[in-house]
C-alpha positions in Angstrom: -104.8 -163.8 89.5 -108.3 -164.5 88.2 -109.3 -165.3 91.7 -107.9 -162.0 92.9 -109.8 -160.0 90.2 -113.0 -161.7 91.0 -112.6 -160.8 94.7 -111.8 -157.2 93.8 -114.8 -156.9 91.5 -117.1 -158.5 93.9 -116.2 -156.3 96.7 -118.0 -152.9 97.4 -114.7 -151.2 97.8 -113.5 -152.1 94.3 -116.7 -150.8 92.8 -116.4 -147.5 94.5 -112.8 -147.0 93.3 -113.8 -147.6 89.7 -116.7 -145.1 90.1 -114.4 -142.5 91.6 -111.9 -143.0 88.8 -114.5 -142.5 86.1 -115.9 -139.3 87.8 -112.4 -137.8 88.1 -111.7 -138.5 84.4 -115.1 -137.0 83.4 -114.5 -133.8 85.5 -111.0 -133.4 84.0 -112.4 -133.7 80.5 -115.0 -130.9 81.2 -112.9 -128.6 83.4 -109.7 -128.3 81.3 -111.4 -126.5 78.3 -113.6 -124.4 80.6 -110.6 -123.2 82.6 -108.7 -122.4 79.4 -111.6 -120.4 78.1 -112.1 -118.5 81.4 -108.4 -117.7 81.5 -108.4 -116.2 78.0 -111.5 -114.1 78.9 -109.8 -112.9 82.1 -106.7 -111.9 80.2 -108.8 -110.0 77.7 -110.6 -108.2 80.5 -107.4 -107.1 82.2 -106.0 -105.9 78.9 -109.1 -103.7 78.3 -108.9 -102.3 81.8 -105.2 -101.6 81.4 -105.7 -99.8 78.1 -108.5 -97.7 79.6 -106.3 -96.6 82.5 -103.5 -95.7 80.2 -105.7 -93.6 77.9 -107.3 -91.8 80.9 -103.9 -90.7 82.1 -103.1 -88.8 78.9 -100.5 -91.4 77.6 -98.5 -90.9 80.7 -98.1 -94.7 81.4 -100.0 -94.6 84.7 -97.3 -92.3 86.1 -98.9 -90.1 88.9 -96.4 -87.3 88.2 -97.7 -85.0 85.4 -95.3 -84.5 82.5 -94.5 -81.0 81.1 -97.1 -80.0 78.6 -99.4 -82.7 79.7 -103.1 -82.5 80.7 -104.2 -79.0 81.7 -106.2 -80.4 84.6 -103.2 -82.2 86.1 -100.8 -79.4 86.6 -100.2 -75.9 85.3 -98.0 -75.7 82.3 -96.3 -72.7 80.7 -98.9 -70.8 78.7 -101.9 -72.3 80.4 -103.9 -69.2 81.0 -106.4 -70.8 83.4 -103.7 -72.3 85.7 -101.1 -69.7 86.3 -100.3 -66.2 85.0 -97.8 -66.2 82.2 -95.9 -63.3 80.7 -98.2 -61.4 78.3 -101.5 -62.7 79.8 -103.4 -59.5 80.2 -106.1 -60.9 82.5 -103.8 -62.6 85.0 -101.1 -60.1 86.1 -99.4 -57.0 84.7 -96.7 -57.9 82.3 -94.3 -55.6 80.2 -96.4 -54.0 77.5 -99.8 -54.4 79.2 -101.0 -50.7 79.0 -104.2 -51.4 81.0 -102.3 -53.1 83.8 -99.4 -50.8 84.2 -99.9 -47.2 82.9 -96.2 -46.4 83.3 -95.4 -48.9 80.5 -96.5 -47.7 77.0 -97.1 -49.6 73.8 -95.4 -48.0 70.7 -97.5 -45.1 69.5 -99.9 -45.2 72.5 -98.7 -41.9 74.1 -99.2 -38.3 73.0 -95.8 -36.6 73.2 -95.6 -32.8 73.6 -92.4 -31.3 72.2 -93.1 -27.6 73.0 -95.7 -24.9 73.6 -96.1 -21.2 72.7 -98.5 -18.2 73.0 -98.8 -15.1 70.9 -101.2 -12.1 70.3 -103.0 -12.4 67.0 -104.5 -9.0 67.3 -104.2 -6.1 69.8 -105.4 -2.5 70.1 -103.4 0.0 72.1 -105.0 2.6 74.2 -103.8 5.3 76.5 -104.3 3.1 79.6 -103.1 -0.2 78.0 -105.0 -2.1 75.3 -107.2 -5.1 74.5 -107.1 -8.0 72.1 -106.9 -11.7 71.8 -104.2 -14.4 71.9 -103.7 -18.0 70.8 -102.2 -20.9 72.6 -100.3 -23.6 70.7 -99.3 -27.1 71.7 -96.9 -29.1 69.4 -97.1 -32.9 69.3 -94.6 -35.3 67.9 -95.3 -38.9 66.7 -92.2 -41.0 66.1 -94.1 -44.2 65.2 -95.4 -45.6 62.0 -99.0 -45.5 63.0 -101.2 -42.4 62.9 -102.6 -41.0 66.1 -106.0 -39.4 66.8 -106.1 -37.5 70.0 -109.1 -36.8 72.2 -108.5 -33.4 73.9 -110.0 -31.5 76.8 -109.4 -27.7 76.6 -109.9 -25.5 79.7 -109.6 -21.7 79.7 -109.0 -20.0 83.0 -109.5 -16.2 83.5 -108.1 -13.7 86.0 -110.9 -14.5 88.5 -110.3 -18.3 88.4 -113.4 -19.0 86.3 -113.0 -21.9 83.9 -114.7 -23.0 80.7 -114.0 -26.4 79.2 -114.6 -27.9 75.7 -113.7 -31.1 74.0 -112.0 -32.0 70.8 -112.3 -35.4 69.1 -109.9 -36.9 66.6 -107.1 -34.4 66.5 -104.7 -35.9 63.9 -101.0 -36.5 64.4 -99.5 -38.2 61.4 -97.2 -41.3 61.6 -93.6 -40.3 61.9 -94.7 -36.6 61.9 -95.9 -33.7 64.0 -98.9 -31.5 64.4 -99.8 -28.3 66.3 -103.0 -27.8 68.1 -104.0 -24.1 68.4 -106.5 -22.5 70.8 -107.8 -19.2 69.5 -110.1 -16.4 70.7 -108.7 -15.9 74.2 -109.7 -12.4 75.1 -107.2 -10.3 77.0 -107.3 -6.7 78.4 -104.7 -4.5 80.0 -105.8 -1.5 82.0 -103.5 0.5 84.2 -101.1 -2.3 84.5 -103.7 -4.9 85.4 -104.4 -7.8 83.0 -107.8 -9.3 82.8 -109.4 -12.0 80.6 -108.1 -15.5 79.8 -104.8 -15.9 81.5 -104.1 -19.5 80.7 -105.2 -22.4 78.5 -104.8 -26.1 79.6 -104.9 -28.8 77.0 -105.3 -32.3 78.3 -105.0 -35.5 76.3 -107.8 -37.8 77.3 -107.0 -40.7 75.0 -105.0 -41.7 71.9 -106.5 -43.9 69.2 -104.0 -45.6 66.9 -103.4 -49.1 65.4 -102.0 -52.2 67.1 -99.4 -54.6 65.6 -102.2 -56.1 63.5 -103.3 -52.7 62.2 -106.5 -52.9 64.1 -107.9 -49.7 65.8 -107.1 -49.5 69.5 -107.6 -46.7 72.1 -105.2 -46.0 75.0 -106.3 -43.8 77.9 -103.7 -41.2 78.9 -102.6 -40.5 82.5 -101.9 -36.9 83.6 -101.1 -35.8 80.0 -102.0 -32.1 80.6 -100.2 -29.1 79.2 -100.7 -25.5 80.3 -100.0 -22.4 78.1 -99.9 -19.0 79.8 -101.0 -15.8 78.1 -98.3 -13.7 76.4 -97.4 -10.3 77.8 -99.3 -7.6 76.0 
């Protein structure tokens, strides 16, 4: 046995085997902790990347399909004004109650309502050939809502030659849940040998209605074709 060991130690091959064994042991001692450390750092890196991706997806777990009510930049959700029109969005599309989009649909208290008209002579002088005098036109407005109305009116008188004169009236008051009468006076009229001259008709046009919205803030609504004509009475 001793002879065998002496032979082995004395040979070059035996010396090389011992050296290789020591090198492998030394590499193992250094590599194992290093690999463990790198593994933990790699795991931490993947965890950070995964959390970042999850946060960037709005908590959607990396799912590519947007969830209802999720990020506005992923897909339009109900009520997102910048993605798609929703009922009541005045700037997207006309919806019920949008007075400026669809003039045929009115907000409560936004329209002037005419209930009746009449005309009458307030003075008249008779002559052998007829007479002369003046008459007044009256337009009756009704407001069935709990908000006051202030009307902007345009009044046009037309005489027997077709000539017109127009004047404006601002802030004609119609009380909430009430009525008011607008009267146009000083319409000259003359009757001579059966022919009537002077102002033959008065047209009262509602240009706009100023009232209050649901928050009791002033709001003005334009009117569309709200014109009423009153003819002169028969002398």
